[in-house]
Backbone as XML, in Angstrom:
<?xml version="1.0"?>
<chain id="A" units="angstrom">
  <residue number="1" name="MET">
    <atom name="N" x="-49.619" y="-14.736" z="-58.485"/>
    <atom name="CA" x="-49.263" y="-13.496" z="-57.734"/>
    <atom name="C" x="-50.326" y="-12.435" z="-58.218"/>
  </residue>
  <residue number="2" name="THR">
    <atom name="N" x="-50.701" y="-11.635" z="-57.271"/>
    <atom name="CA" x="-51.698" y="-10.561" z="-57.457"/>
    <atom name="C" x="-51.054" y="-9.327" z="-57.964"/>
  </residue>
  <residue number="3" name="ASP">
    <atom name="N" x="-51.619" y="-8.608" z="-58.967"/>
    <atom name="CA" x="-51.008" y="-7.407" z="-59.435"/>
    <atom name="C" x="-51.210" y="-6.331" z="-58.268"/>
  </residue>
  <residue number="4" name="ILE">
    <atom name="N" x="-50.240" y="-5.431" z="-58.150"/>
    <atom name="CA" x="-50.242" y="-4.338" z="-57.307"/>
    <atom name="C" x="-50.712" y="-3.092" z="-58.117"/>
  </residue>
  <residue number="5" name="ALA">
    <atom name="N" x="-51.745" y="-2.385" z="-57.627"/>
    <atom name="CA" x="-52.295" y="-1.235" z="-58.258"/>
    <atom name="C" x="-51.239" y="-0.139" z="-58.434"/>
  </residue>
  <residue number="6" name="PRO">
    <atom name="N" x="-51.232" y="0.586" z="-59.525"/>
    <atom name="CA" x="-50.271" y="1.740" z="-59.697"/>
    <atom name="C" x="-50.440" y="2.714" z="-58.481"/>
  </residue>
  <residue number="7" name="GLY">
    <atom name="N" x="-49.367" y="3.149" z="-57.870"/>
    <atom name="CA" x="-49.390" y="4.039" z="-56.832"/>
    <atom name="C" x="-49.586" y="3.407" z="-55.458"/>
  </residue>
  <residue number="8" name="ALA">
    <atom name="N" x="-49.737" y="2.043" z="-55.473"/>
    <atom name="CA" x="-49.835" y="1.329" z="-54.191"/>
    <atom name="C" x="-48.533" y="1.255" z="-53.449"/>
  </residue>
  <residue number="9" name="TYR">
    <atom name="N" x="-48.575" y="0.995" z="-52.182"/>
    <atom name="CA" x="-47.375" y="0.853" z="-51.389"/>
    <atom name="C" x="-47.425" y="-0.490" z="-50.619"/>
  </residue>
  <residue number="10" name="LEU">
    <atom name="N" x="-46.509" y="-1.412" z="-50.946"/>
    <atom name="CA" x="-46.457" y="-2.679" z="-50.347"/>
    <atom name="C" x="-45.467" y="-2.587" z="-49.135"/>
  </residue>
  <residue number="11" name="THR">
    <atom name="N" x="-46.022" y="-2.874" z="-47.947"/>
    <atom name="CA" x="-45.214" y="-2.800" z="-46.740"/>
    <atom name="C" x="-44.658" y="-4.169" z="-46.280"/>
  </residue>
  <residue number="12" name="GLY">
    <atom name="N" x="-45.220" y="-5.225" z="-46.660"/>
    <atom name="CA" x="-44.775" y="-6.478" z="-46.186"/>
    <atom name="C" x="-45.612" y="-7.621" z="-46.766"/>
  </residue>
  <residue number="13" name="GLY">
    <atom name="N" x="-45.309" y="-8.798" z="-46.370"/>
    <atom name="CA" x="-46.080" y="-9.918" z="-46.899"/>
    <atom name="C" x="-45.672" y="-11.161" z="-46.143"/>
  </residue>
  <residue number="14" name="TYR">
    <atom name="N" x="-46.505" y="-12.192" z="-46.360"/>
    <atom name="CA" x="-46.243" y="-13.531" z="-45.728"/>
    <atom name="C" x="-45.210" y="-14.282" z="-46.578"/>
  </residue>
  <residue number="15" name="SER">
    <atom name="N" x="-44.266" y="-14.894" z="-45.936"/>
    <atom name="CA" x="-43.153" y="-15.546" z="-46.658"/>
    <atom name="C" x="-43.111" y="-17.064" z="-46.294"/>
  </residue>
  <residue number="16" name="GLY">
    <atom name="N" x="-44.189" y="-17.578" z="-45.865"/>
    <atom name="CA" x="-44.220" y="-19.060" z="-45.596"/>
    <atom name="C" x="-44.136" y="-19.869" z="-46.862"/>
  </residue>
  <residue number="17" name="ALA">
    <atom name="N" x="-43.574" y="-21.106" z="-46.811"/>
    <atom name="CA" x="-43.483" y="-22.049" z="-47.888"/>
    <atom name="C" x="-42.841" y="-21.448" z="-49.138"/>
  </residue>
  <residue number="18" name="VAL">
    <atom name="N" x="-41.788" y="-20.777" z="-48.937"/>
    <atom name="CA" x="-41.057" y="-20.161" z="-50.119"/>
    <atom name="C" x="-40.370" y="-21.233" z="-50.871"/>
  </residue>
  <residue number="19" name="THR">
    <atom name="N" x="-40.551" y="-21.163" z="-52.203"/>
    <atom name="CA" x="-39.863" y="-22.061" z="-53.107"/>
    <atom name="C" x="-39.037" y="-21.263" z="-54.088"/>
  </residue>
  <residue number="20" name="GLU">
    <atom name="N" x="-38.120" y="-22.023" z="-54.771"/>
    <atom name="CA" x="-37.295" y="-21.286" z="-55.809"/>
    <atom name="C" x="-38.261" y="-20.756" z="-56.904"/>
  </residue>
  <residue number="21" name="GLU">
    <atom name="N" x="-39.291" y="-21.493" z="-57.263"/>
    <atom name="CA" x="-40.219" y="-21.018" z="-58.206"/>
    <atom name="C" x="-40.884" y="-19.733" z="-57.819"/>
  </residue>
  <residue number="22" name="LYS">
    <atom name="N" x="-41.277" y="-19.629" z="-56.586"/>
    <atom name="CA" x="-41.862" y="-18.398" z="-56.043"/>
    <atom name="C" x="-40.990" y="-17.158" z="-55.985"/>
  </residue>
  <residue number="23" name="ILE">
    <atom name="N" x="-39.721" y="-17.525" z="-55.649"/>
    <atom name="CA" x="-38.723" y="-16.390" z="-55.647"/>
    <atom name="C" x="-38.486" y="-15.887" z="-57.068"/>
  </residue>
  <residue number="24" name="ASN">
    <atom name="N" x="-38.370" y="-16.842" z="-58.007"/>
    <atom name="CA" x="-38.167" y="-16.440" z="-59.428"/>
    <atom name="C" x="-39.371" y="-15.626" z="-59.979"/>
  </residue>
  <residue number="25" name="GLU">
    <atom name="N" x="-40.582" y="-16.070" z="-59.528"/>
    <atom name="CA" x="-41.798" y="-15.279" z="-59.899"/>
    <atom name="C" x="-41.787" y="-13.859" z="-59.345"/>
  </residue>
  <residue number="26" name="LEU">
    <atom name="N" x="-41.381" y="-13.767" z="-58.091"/>
    <atom name="CA" x="-41.298" y="-12.452" z="-57.460"/>
    <atom name="C" x="-40.289" y="-11.540" z="-58.217"/>
  </residue>
  <residue number="27" name="PHE">
    <atom name="N" x="-39.091" y="-12.055" z="-58.469"/>
    <atom name="CA" x="-38.070" y="-11.271" z="-59.203"/>
    <atom name="C" x="-38.574" y="-10.897" z="-60.545"/>
  </residue>
  <residue number="28" name="SER">
    <atom name="N" x="-39.249" y="-11.793" z="-61.239"/>
    <atom name="CA" x="-39.822" y="-11.510" z="-62.568"/>
    <atom name="C" x="-40.823" y="-10.395" z="-62.469"/>
  </residue>
  <residue number="29" name="TYR">
    <atom name="N" x="-41.649" y="-10.412" z="-61.420"/>
    <atom name="CA" x="-42.674" y="-9.340" z="-61.247"/>
    <atom name="C" x="-42.016" y="-8.042" z="-61.025"/>
  </residue>
  <residue number="30" name="LEU">
    <atom name="N" x="-41.010" y="-7.999" z="-60.114"/>
    <atom name="CA" x="-40.330" y="-6.768" z="-59.801"/>
    <atom name="C" x="-39.697" y="-6.170" z="-61.035"/>
  </residue>
  <residue number="31" name="GLN">
    <atom name="N" x="-39.129" y="-6.984" z="-61.839"/>
    <atom name="CA" x="-38.478" y="-6.510" z="-63.069"/>
    <atom name="C" x="-39.576" y="-6.021" z="-64.052"/>
  </residue>
  <residue number="32" name="ARG">
    <atom name="N" x="-40.585" y="-6.808" z="-64.317"/>
    <atom name="CA" x="-41.634" y="-6.447" z="-65.248"/>
    <atom name="C" x="-42.267" y="-5.085" z="-64.943"/>
  </residue>
  <residue number="33" name="TYR">
    <atom name="N" x="-42.577" y="-4.911" z="-63.738"/>
    <atom name="CA" x="-43.298" y="-3.694" z="-63.296"/>
    <atom name="C" x="-42.318" y="-2.603" z="-62.734"/>
  </residue>
  <residue number="34" name="GLN">
    <atom name="N" x="-41.094" y="-2.854" z="-62.857"/>
    <atom name="CA" x="-40.045" y="-1.922" z="-62.433"/>
    <atom name="C" x="-40.264" y="-1.386" z="-61.038"/>
  </residue>
  <residue number="35" name="VAL">
    <atom name="N" x="-40.470" y="-2.330" z="-60.139"/>
    <atom name="CA" x="-40.691" y="-2.050" z="-58.735"/>
    <atom name="C" x="-39.344" y="-1.712" z="-58.020"/>
  </residue>
  <residue number="36" name="ALA">
    <atom name="N" x="-39.191" y="-0.640" z="-57.463"/>
    <atom name="CA" x="-37.937" y="-0.267" z="-56.768"/>
    <atom name="C" x="-37.950" y="-0.847" z="-55.338"/>
  </residue>
  <residue number="37" name="ALA">
    <atom name="N" x="-37.153" y="-1.810" z="-55.116"/>
    <atom name="CA" x="-37.053" y="-2.366" z="-53.738"/>
    <atom name="C" x="-35.857" y="-1.714" z="-53.050"/>
  </residue>
  <residue number="38" name="LYS">
    <atom name="N" x="-36.207" y="-0.787" z="-52.093"/>
    <atom name="CA" x="-35.188" y="-0.077" z="-51.404"/>
    <atom name="C" x="-35.223" y="-0.394" z="-49.908"/>
  </residue>
  <residue number="39" name="PRO">
    <atom name="N" x="-34.129" y="-1.058" z="-49.436"/>
    <atom name="CA" x="-34.103" y="-1.422" z="-48.045"/>
    <atom name="C" x="-33.940" y="-0.187" z="-47.246"/>
  </residue>
  <residue number="40" name="ASP">
    <atom name="N" x="-34.241" y="-0.205" z="-45.983"/>
    <atom name="CA" x="-34.036" y="0.871" z="-45.071"/>
    <atom name="C" x="-32.548" y="1.157" z="-44.810"/>
  </residue>
  <residue number="41" name="ARG">
    <atom name="N" x="-31.855" y="0.078" z="-44.491"/>
    <atom name="CA" x="-30.404" y="0.172" z="-44.281"/>
    <atom name="C" x="-29.781" y="-1.143" z="-44.712"/>
  </residue>
  <residue number="42" name="ILE">
    <atom name="N" x="-28.454" y="-1.014" z="-45.092"/>
    <atom name="CA" x="-27.653" y="-2.217" z="-45.433"/>
    <atom name="C" x="-26.460" y="-2.268" z="-44.521"/>
  </residue>
  <residue number="43" name="PHE">
    <atom name="N" x="-26.324" y="-3.391" z="-43.882"/>
    <atom name="CA" x="-25.195" y="-3.626" z="-42.960"/>
    <atom name="C" x="-24.292" y="-4.721" z="-43.562"/>
  </residue>
  <residue number="44" name="ALA">
    <atom name="N" x="-22.996" y="-4.524" z="-43.244"/>
    <atom name="CA" x="-22.039" y="-5.609" z="-43.555"/>
    <atom name="C" x="-22.234" y="-6.676" z="-42.547"/>
  </residue>
  <residue number="45" name="LEU">
    <atom name="N" x="-21.838" y="-7.867" z="-42.919"/>
    <atom name="CA" x="-22.008" y="-9.003" z="-42.043"/>
    <atom name="C" x="-21.242" y="-8.732" z="-40.703"/>
  </residue>
  <residue number="46" name="ARG">
    <atom name="N" x="-20.082" y="-8.170" z="-40.782"/>
    <atom name="CA" x="-19.315" y="-7.877" z="-39.602"/>
    <atom name="C" x="-20.070" y="-6.943" z="-38.605"/>
  </residue>
  <residue number="47" name="ASP">
    <atom name="N" x="-21.076" y="-6.223" z="-39.149"/>
    <atom name="CA" x="-21.852" y="-5.274" z="-38.302"/>
    <atom name="C" x="-23.246" y="-5.861" z="-37.891"/>
  </residue>
  <residue number="48" name="LEU">
    <atom name="N" x="-23.284" y="-7.173" z="-37.924"/>
    <atom name="CA" x="-24.559" y="-7.852" z="-37.622"/>
    <atom name="C" x="-25.070" y="-7.457" z="-36.267"/>
  </residue>
  <residue number="49" name="PRO">
    <atom name="N" x="-24.289" y="-7.313" z="-35.208"/>
    <atom name="CA" x="-24.829" y="-6.894" z="-33.884"/>
    <atom name="C" x="-25.475" y="-5.469" z="-34.008"/>
  </residue>
  <residue number="50" name="ALA">
    <atom name="N" x="-24.864" y="-4.537" z="-34.803"/>
    <atom name="CA" x="-25.473" y="-3.244" z="-35.018"/>
    <atom name="C" x="-26.772" y="-3.317" z="-35.728"/>
  </residue>
  <residue number="51" name="ALA">
    <atom name="N" x="-26.842" y="-4.225" z="-36.719"/>
    <atom name="CA" x="-28.114" y="-4.350" z="-37.468"/>
    <atom name="C" x="-29.174" y="-4.897" z="-36.538"/>
  </residue>
  <residue number="52" name="HIS">
    <atom name="N" x="-28.871" y="-5.866" z="-35.619"/>
    <atom name="CA" x="-29.808" y="-6.356" z="-34.761"/>
    <atom name="C" x="-30.299" y="-5.307" z="-33.714"/>
  </residue>
  <residue number="53" name="ALA">
    <atom name="N" x="-29.351" y="-4.472" z="-33.261"/>
    <atom name="CA" x="-29.709" y="-3.412" z="-32.353"/>
    <atom name="C" x="-30.549" y="-2.396" z="-33.022"/>
  </residue>
  <residue number="54" name="TYR">
    <atom name="N" x="-30.341" y="-2.040" z="-34.296"/>
    <atom name="CA" x="-31.141" y="-1.140" z="-35.067"/>
    <atom name="C" x="-32.593" y="-1.659" z="-35.151"/>
  </residue>
  <residue number="55" name="LEU">
    <atom name="N" x="-32.794" y="-2.875" z="-35.473"/>
    <atom name="CA" x="-34.062" y="-3.451" z="-35.633"/>
    <atom name="C" x="-34.813" y="-3.459" z="-34.239"/>
  </residue>
  <residue number="56" name="ALA">
    <atom name="N" x="-34.056" y="-3.840" z="-33.187"/>
    <atom name="CA" x="-34.648" y="-3.930" z="-31.869"/>
    <atom name="C" x="-35.042" y="-2.564" z="-31.395"/>
  </residue>
  <residue number="57" name="SER">
    <atom name="N" x="-34.333" y="-1.475" z="-31.828"/>
    <atom name="CA" x="-34.649" y="-0.103" z="-31.337"/>
    <atom name="C" x="-35.972" y="0.408" z="-31.808"/>
  </residue>
  <residue number="58" name="GLY">
    <atom name="N" x="-36.576" y="-0.175" z="-32.857"/>
    <atom name="CA" x="-37.790" y="0.312" z="-33.407"/>
    <atom name="C" x="-37.634" y="1.504" z="-34.361"/>
  </residue>
  <residue number="59" name="GLN">
    <atom name="N" x="-36.381" y="1.806" z="-34.701"/>
    <atom name="CA" x="-36.102" y="2.950" z="-35.554"/>
    <atom name="C" x="-36.328" y="2.655" z="-37.008"/>
  </residue>
  <residue number="60" name="SER">
    <atom name="N" x="-36.283" y="1.324" z="-37.353"/>
    <atom name="CA" x="-36.348" y="0.967" z="-38.857"/>
    <atom name="C" x="-37.724" y="1.253" z="-39.336"/>
  </residue>
  <residue number="61" name="MET">
    <atom name="N" x="-37.714" y="1.703" z="-40.618"/>
    <atom name="CA" x="-38.953" y="2.000" z="-41.368"/>
    <atom name="C" x="-39.186" y="1.101" z="-42.491"/>
  </residue>
  <residue number="62" name="GLY">
    <atom name="N" x="-38.301" y="0.123" z="-42.638"/>
    <atom name="CA" x="-38.370" y="-0.842" z="-43.728"/>
    <atom name="C" x="-37.459" y="-2.034" z="-43.445"/>
  </residue>
  <residue number="63" name="LYS">
    <atom name="N" x="-37.127" y="-2.741" z="-44.503"/>
    <atom name="CA" x="-36.301" y="-3.920" z="-44.321"/>
    <atom name="C" x="-34.836" y="-3.561" z="-44.162"/>
  </residue>
  <residue number="64" name="VAL">
    <atom name="N" x="-34.064" y="-4.460" z="-43.416"/>
    <atom name="CA" x="-32.711" y="-4.306" z="-43.269"/>
    <atom name="C" x="-32.033" y="-5.485" z="-43.972"/>
  </residue>
  <residue number="65" name="VAL">
    <atom name="N" x="-31.012" y="-5.159" z="-44.758"/>
    <atom name="CA" x="-30.300" y="-6.184" z="-45.590"/>
    <atom name="C" x="-28.928" y="-6.347" z="-44.982"/>
  </residue>
  <residue number="66" name="ILE">
    <atom name="N" x="-28.444" y="-7.636" z="-44.874"/>
    <atom name="CA" x="-27.108" y="-8.009" z="-44.408"/>
    <atom name="C" x="-26.294" y="-8.376" z="-45.631"/>
  </residue>
  <residue number="67" name="ASP">
    <atom name="N" x="-25.235" y="-7.598" z="-45.994"/>
    <atom name="CA" x="-24.399" y="-7.844" z="-47.126"/>
    <atom name="C" x="-23.257" y="-8.821" z="-46.704"/>
  </residue>
  <residue number="68" name="VAL">
    <atom name="N" x="-23.323" y="-10.001" z="-47.040"/>
    <atom name="CA" x="-22.310" y="-11.011" z="-46.666"/>
    <atom name="C" x="-21.029" y="-10.871" z="-47.347"/>
  </residue>
  <residue number="69" name="ASP">
    <atom name="N" x="-20.985" y="-10.082" z="-48.427"/>
    <atom name="CA" x="-19.722" y="-9.896" z="-49.196"/>
    <atom name="C" x="-18.977" y="-8.614" z="-48.829"/>
  </residue>
  <residue number="70" name="ALA">
    <atom name="N" x="-19.589" y="-7.727" z="-47.998"/>
    <atom name="CA" x="-19.060" y="-6.466" z="-47.665"/>
    <atom name="C" x="-18.044" y="-6.632" z="-46.572"/>
  </residue>
</chain>
């Protein structure tokens, strides 16, 4: 994994060939460098149609998270 320069802003990335090892490496990196991962909005699973509509509207400025336990 490449280090992100201080003050840099990561907007997205390629997620092909994701493995458990790569996910663990990502979480370790986020913790080590105290990267604040803040989704644009969080929707409950029951509100999935609203989440899809929000993304389709072009209003989102970041990632949308679906909370399956809410």
